[in-house]
C-alpha positions, 0 to 999 in steps of 0.5 A: 327980631327982639326990642333990644339988641342982643347977642343971641335970642331964640323963636320959637312955638311948641305944640300949638302953644303961644310963641315964646322969644328970649335971649341974653341981654349983655354983649359984655363976655361972661356968663350973662351974655351966654345961652344954652338950649338942649333938645331932649328926646325919649329913646327906649322910654328913658330921656335923652339929650339929642342936641344941645345949641350953645352961644357965648361972646369970646372975651379975647375977640368979641366974635359971638359964637354959637355952636351946636353938639351932638348927643355925645358931647361931640361939637357938629356945627359953629357958626361965627358972626362979629358983635 
């Protein structure tokens, strides 16, 4: 878990390289508290978006929402918690 309390964070490791962790610091709704990660993969020699994970804080309810979108942009999963 990061030193600072963040609305979202990512822990990852790619190809045996050093692990990484990051996330927005702000707990206030707005651009500084959003996170967006797109996973890309090859498809017949082209690079395509496979999944996009996007998180934000709802300005009205202060709910923390994490959405997963498929390659066509359709939301396929949503997880919500309270800040």
